[in-house]
N, C-alpha and C positions, 0 to 999 in steps of 0.2 A: 781275059785275064784270070789268073788262078784268084780265086776269094780265100782269104785266110782269115782265121777267127781274129785275128788281131786286126785286120783292115774292118770285118764286121762289126768289130766293139767300135773302130774310129768314126764310122759310118754313122753308128747309132748316136755316137755323144755326138757328132753333129748335128743329127736330126733331132734331138732333145732340144740341145741349145737354141736351134733353129724355131723350135716349137715356142720355149719359154720366151724369147725374145718377139715373136711376132704376137703372143696372148698376152702381153703387158698391157696395159692399158698407155696411152699416151698422156696421160696427166702427171706421170710421173717419171719426169726426164732422165732422174739420176739413177733408178732401176734399168732403163731404158738401155743408157750409156752402160751399166757393168753388162747387162746381157747381150749386147751387142757386140762388146771385146769377148765376151766366151764364145760366142758363136763366131765370132771372125776369128778366135784362135783357134777354135774348132776344125774351122775350114781349115785353115792353115794346116794342122795336124794331121789331117785327113789324106791334101793334096799331097804334101812333104812324103806320107807314107806310099800313097800311089806311084808319085815317082820313083821312091826309092825301089818299089817291085820292078819297076820299067826298068830302071839303070842295072837291077841283079840280074836281070834276064827272069825274072820268075813272073811275069806275066805274060802268058801266053796263050 
């Protein structure tokens, strides 16, 4: 797969959201919920970008 700057940026967003989620204390369910949604959104955005590259034939 050809890695673009945009794809690398999305991967970094996903990684940061994941780290933030897993570093939060379980004693704060509201912050965990927000962080989990951000992590899920970042994962979906990253996956969508990868699929778009595949569909466009840019992933070789």
